[in-house]
N, C-alpha and C positions, 0 to 999 in steps of 0.2 A: 280322785283320778276318774277320768271319763270312762263310761261303760260303752261297749259296742252297741250298735243299734239293735233293737229286738226284731223279731220276725215280722211283725206287722209294719214296723217302720221301714224295714228293709224292703218289703213288698211294695209299700207306698212309693219309695224312691225308685224302685224298678218300674213302676207304672208311670212315674214322671219321665223317666228315661225313655220309655217306649213312646210316650206322647211327643217327646222332643225330637224323635226320629220317626215320626208316624208315616213319613213318605216311603220308608224302607219296607221291604217285605221280610218278615221274620225268617230266620234260617237256623239250622241246628248248630252251626258254628259261626263265630264272628268272621267278618270279611274285612279286608283292608279298606281304608278310606278312599273314596273316589276323588279325583282332582276337583270336581265341582263342589264337593262337600267340605273342602278345606277352608280354614279361616285365614284369609290373606294376611291380616295383620300379624298373626302368630308366625307365619312363614317369614315375614320380613324381620321380625324380632329375632327369630332363630338364625337367619342369615347374618345379621349384624353380630350376634353373639359368637358365631363360628369364626367369622373373620377377625373379630376383636381378640379372640384367644391367642392368635398368632403374635400379637404385640408382646406378650409375655414369653411365649414358647421360644421365640427367636433368641432370647438370652441363653437358653439352654442348648440350642442346636448350633449356634454360630461359633462356639469355642468352649474352652475349658475354664472360664472364669469361675464357675461354680465350685471348682476344686479349691480355689483360694479361700472361699468362704468356709468350706469344710475344714480348712486348716485354721480358721478363726480370724481371717483378715478381711476387713471391708474393702471393696474395690476402690481404687484410687483413680477416678476419672477426673478430667478437667475440661473446661470449655464447653463445647457443644455436646460432647459425650456425657458430661455431668448433667447437663440440662435434659438430654434425652432420657437418661437413667431416672431422673427425678420425675419427669412427666409420665413415663410408663408406670412407675410405681404409684404415683398419685392418681392417675386417671384410669389405668387399665388393670393393674394387678388384682386378680381374683374377682374383679367386677363382672367380666364377661363369663367366667366360669359359674358365677352365682346366677347370672341371667339364664344361662343354659340349664342349670340345675332346676330353677323355678319352672322353666318351660318343659323340662323333662317330667316334672310332677303334673303339670297341666295336661301334657300328652297322655300320661297314665290315666288321668281322670276321664279324658275323652274316650280312650279305648275301653275303659271299664264301663262307661255308659253304653257304648255300642254293644259290648258283650252282653250286658244285662238285657238290652233291647232285643237281642237275638235269642234270649233265653239260655244263654251259656254262662259258664263260670269264667270270669276274667283271669283268675289266678293261673290256670293252666296255660292259657294263651300268653300271658305276660311272662310266665316262667320260661317258656320256650324262647320268647323274644330276648329276655335278658341273658339266657344261657348262651345264645349265639352272639350276643353283644360281647360277652366275656371272651369268647373265642376270637372275635375280631380284635379285641383289645390285646390279647396275648400275642397275636401275630403282629400287631402294630408296634408293640413295645420291643419285640425281639428283632424285628426287621427294619424298622424305620426310626422310631423315636421312643426313648426310654421313659419319657415323661407322659406317657399315655394316660388319658382319663377314662377311657371306655371301660376298662376292667374294673376300676373303682366304682363307676356309675352302675355297672351290672351288679356288683356285690350289694351296693346300697339299694338297687332295684329289688333284689330278692328280699331284703329286709322290709322294703315298702309294702310287699304283699301281705305282711302281717297286719297292716293298718288299712287295707283296701276297703273294708266295710264300715269304717268309722265315719261319723258325721263330720262336716266341716269344722264345727266348734271343737269337737274332740281332737281332730287332727291338729288344729292350731294349739291346743293345750299341750299335746305331746311335743309338737315342734318347739314351742317356747321352753318347755321343761328341758328337752335335750340340748338345745342351743344355749340356754342359760347355764346349764351344768358345765358344758364344754368351755364357755367363756370364763367361768370361775376357776376351773381347773387350769386353763391356760394362763390366766393371770397369776394364780398361786405358784405354778411351776416356774414362771418367769422370775417372780420375786425371789423364790428360794434359790434358783440357779444363780441369779445375780449376787445374792448374799454369799453363797458358797464360793463363787469365783472371786469376789472381792476379798473375802477373808483369806483365801488361798494366796492371792497376790500379795496381801499385806504380810502374811507369814513368810513368803519367799523373800520379800524385800528386807524383812527383819533379819532373816538368816544371812543374807548377803552382807548386810551392814555389820553384823556380829563377826563374820569371817574376816572382813576387811579390817575391822578394829583389832582383831587378834594379830593379824599380820603386821599392822603398824606398831603394836606394842611388843613384838618379838625382839628380844635382846640377844645379840651375838656375844658369847663368852670372850673375856679379855684377860683371864688369869693364867693362860698358858702361853708358851712361847710360839705355838703354832696357830696364831690368829690368821684369819683370812688375808689381812693386809700383809702379814709377814710371809705368807705363802704365795703372795702375788695375785690373790683373788679378792674380789669384792664380796661383801656379805651376801648380796643377792645371788652371786654365782655359787657360793657355798650352800645357800639354802636350796637353790635349784638342783644341785647335785644330790643333796640328801633326799629331796622329794622324788627325784627321777629314779633313784635306786628302788623305791617302793612302788611307784606308779608307772614306771616306764612300760612294763609289760602290758598293763591294762590299756594304756594310751595307744600302744601299737595295735591292739585288738579292735579298738573302737574308732580311731581317727579315720581310717580309710572308709569305713562303713558310713560314718556321718557325712564325710565330704562327698562320697558318691551319692548318698541319698539327696543331698541338697542340690547337686547338679543333675540328678536324674539317672546316673550311671549305675547305681546300686540301690538295694532296698534294705532297710534296717531289719534285723532279726525280729521275729514275731514277738518275743518276750520284751523287746525294747520299744515296740510301737506305742504301747499304752503305759509305759513306765514313767513318761513325762510328756509335757506338752511338746517338747522338741522332737520326741520320738514320733508322735502322731503327725506333726508338721512335716518332718522329713519323709515319712511314708507317703503322705498325700502329695508332696512336691515331686517325689520320684514317680508316683503313679500318674500324676498330671502330665508329665513329660512323655511318658509312654503312650498315654491316651492320645495326645496331640500328634505324635509321630505316626501312630497306627491309623488314625482317621485321615491323615493326609497322604500317607505313602504305603500303609500296610496292606497285606492281602485281605481279601473279602472275608475269609474264615476267621482271621484274627479280629477284624472289625466287628463281626457278629458276636464273637466271644466277649469282647469288651462291652458291646451294647447290652448283652444279656446280664453281665455283672452290674452295669449301671441300672438296668431295669429292676433287677432283684433288690438292689439297695434303695432306689427311689420309691418303688412300689411298697416296700415294707414301711418306709417312712410315711408314705401317703395314707396308709391305713389309719393313722391317727386322725385324719380328717374325715373318716367315714361317718362318725356321729353328726358332724356338722353338715355334711352333704345330705344325710338322711333327713335332717331337720329342714333343709331347703326343699327337698322332695315333698315332704309332708305339707309345707306351706303351699307349694304349687298344686298338690293334689286337692287341698282344701279350697284353693281358689277355683280350680277347674270344676269342682263339684258344687260350688255355690253359684248364686245368681250374679255375684260380683263380676265374674268373667264377662258376662254379657254386658253389664254396665260399663266395664272398662273399654269395651270395643264400641260403645254407642254414646256415652255421656262425656262430652268435652269438658264440662265444668269439673267433674270429679278428677279427670286426668290432669287438668290445670292445677288443682289444689295439691294433688300428690306430687306433681313435678315441682311446683313452687316450694314445697316443704323439703323434699328429699334431696334435690340437687345442691342447694347451698349448704345444707347441714352435712350432707355426704362429702362434699368437697372439703369442708373444714375438718371433718373427722379423719379424712384420709391423708392429711399432710404428713404424719409420721411415716407412712408407707412411701411417700415420695422421698423423704430424707434418707431412708435406708435403701430404697430402690427395690426393684423386683427380685434381685438376687439376694440382697441382704435380708429381706423379709421371709425368704424361703430357704435360709441357710440350714444345712443338715449336719454341720460340723459342731465343734465345741463352741462355747459361748463367744459371741463376737465382742470386740472391744468397743462397746457403746455404753453410754450412761444408762443407769438402771431406769430412770424416768422415761427415756426414749424407748427402751425395750418394752416396758409396760404399755406405753402409748401405742406401740406397734401392734401388740397383741389385741388391745382394745379396738384399734382401727380395723383389724381383720375381723373381729367378732361383731362389731356394731356398725362401723363406718362403711364397710364394704357392702353389706346387704342394703343399707339405706341408699347408697349411691346407685347400686344396681337397680333397685326399684325405681329410682329417679330416671335412670336411663330408659328402662322399659316403658314407663308412663310417658316420658317425653317423646319417644319414638311412636308410641301408639297415638299420641296427640297429633304428631305430624301426619299420620295416616289419614286423619280427618280433613286435611287440607286438600283443596281442589287441585287435581293434577298430580299429587304426590305419588299415589299408587301407580300411575302410569310411568313416572320417572323411576320408581323403585322396583321395576320389574326384575332387573338383575339380582337385587337383594332377595326378592321373593322367590325367585327360582333357585338361588343358592340355598335358601332355607328349606326348600322342598327336597333338596338332595344334600342335606347337612352332613350326613355320615360320609358320603363320597367326598364332599368338600374338605372335611376334617382330615381324612386320610390323604387326600391329594396335597394338602399343605405340607404334610410331613414328607411325602414323596418328593415334592419339588425342592424342599429345603435340604433333604438328604442328598439329592442329586447335585445340588450346587455346592454345599459345604464339604461333603465327603467325596462324592464322585468326581467333582472338578478340582478338589484340593484346596478349597478356600477356608477350611476349618482353622480357627484361631487367626484369621487374617483381617477380620472386620471389627470395628468398634461398635458400641451401642448406637451411635448416630448413623453410621453407614449400614448397620444391620437393618435399620428401619426402611432403608431404600429397598432392601430385599423384600421386606414385608409388603411394601407398596407394589412391587412387581408381581408378587404372588397373588395379591388381591386382584390386580387387573387380569391376570391369567385366569383365575378362578371365576370371576364375574363373567368374563367373555365365554369361557367354556360352559359354565352352568346355563347361561342364557341360550346358547346354541343347542346344547343337549336337550334341555327341557322344551325347546321349541319343536323338537322332533319326537321326543319320547315322553311318557307319562311320569316316569320316575328315574332317579339316578341308577347307575349300574349296581352299586353296592346295596342300595335300597331294594332293588328288584331281587337280588340274591337273599337279602335278609327277610323279605316278606315271603319268598318262596319257602325258606327254611322254617318260618314261623307258622304260616297258614297252610302250607302244602302246595303241590304243583297246580291243583285245580283252582286255587284262589289267586 
C-alpha cells in the first residue's frame, strides 16, 4: 500500500505549487479563484456535465414510475417512449455524474495547490467548503428534489481530505483498490441475490403445483346416503362450504385490506408488508397512489412531508455509492495534481487517442444500461424480473462501462475546445459551468415548479419528459449567459464563497 509523501517531498511539491502561481502574492489565507485565472475548458466540461445530469433526474421528478420498480416491476414502455428510455440509459445514466465527480476531484486539487501556495492548510478551507455544501444538499433534497447529489458529494469530500497529501500514483492505487473492491462486491451481491430469488420462485412454483395436485386427487365419499349429489349440491360446492367454515373469518379480515391496497385506498398492516412479495407490492402500490395525488393536488405541507420521506429513503440507499464516488474523486485529484491535466488541455494527439479508445468501448459496455433503462438500473426495490446474465451485465456496465464512456465524453469535449471558434460558440456552456451550483439547483426549482406547482406530475412519458429537459436547458443557458455577463459569479456561488472564505474574501 502506498505511503504518504514525506516532509521533504511535501515541501518540494509545495515549492512547485508556489512556482505554478508565482504571479500571485502570498497571503495568510487562501482566496477564491479570480475569473481570469479559471481554466475555460474545465468550465465548459462542468457546464455540460451539469446539464447532462438532468437527462436522468427527469425520470425521478416527472412521476412515480420509480415506485413500480421498487415493487419489482420493470417499466413497460413502447414506441418512442421505449426508445427514449433506452437512449437515456445507454448514453446518459451515471455518465454525467461520473464526469462531475472527476471534475470535483480536479477542483479539489486546484484549490489544494492554491492553499499551499498561500502557505495555508487546504484541509480547513475544504472542510468549511464541504460542510456548507452538505447544508445546501439538505435544503435541496427536502425542498426541491429528493435525489440530491450535493449531500453525498459533501460526505465523500470529507473522506477525500484524508488523502489530500498523497502523490498522484498513490491516489490512483487507492482509487483502483476501492473501485475494484466495490465492483467485486456488486457483482457478488447481484449473483447471490439472483440465485436466492430464482430458488425462491422455483420453491413457490413447486408448492403451488403440489397444492393443485392434491385438489385434483381429492375424492368425495360415496358410501353414505347423503352424498353431495343427493343433497342437491356439487362436490365443489360441498368442498367450498367445508373450507369456508374454517377460513371465512380470516378471509373477511384480509380481503378488504388487500383490495384497498391494490387500488390505493388502504394500506396493509405493517406485519403483512414483508410477509410476502404481495404484501410489499400492495404497500408500494398504495403509497404510489398517495404520492401521485399529493404532488398533484395536496397541500404544501404534505408535499414537503412526502419529499422528506423520499429523501430519507433515497439518500440512505445512495450511501452505498459513497465508496465509488470517493474513488472517482481520488482519480480527479490525482489528475489535477499531475502534469497530465496540463497535457489534456494542450495536446490534441493525446485527447484523440483517449477519445478514440473510450467512446466505442464505452458505448459497447453500456448497452445493458440501455436495456434496463435509467429507472431499472437504479431500482431500490426487490429484485427485478430480469435474467441473471442481464443483471450481472448491468452491474459491470455501471462499474466499468460508465467511467470509460465518461472519460471519452470529457476527452472528446476537451478536443472540441481546441477547434477554432468553438470556445466563442461555447460561451453559454462556459458560463453555466462557472455557476454550476446555481444551475444545478435551478434545474430542480424549474422542474418542481412545472411538475408539482403546475400539476403535471405523472402526466408525461419518458419521451415528452425530454422536451421539458430541452426547455430547462434553454432557460438555464440564457439565464447563465446573461447573469455572468453582469456579475463575476452565480448567486449561490457568491454565498458559498462568502461562507467558505469569509466576508473579506
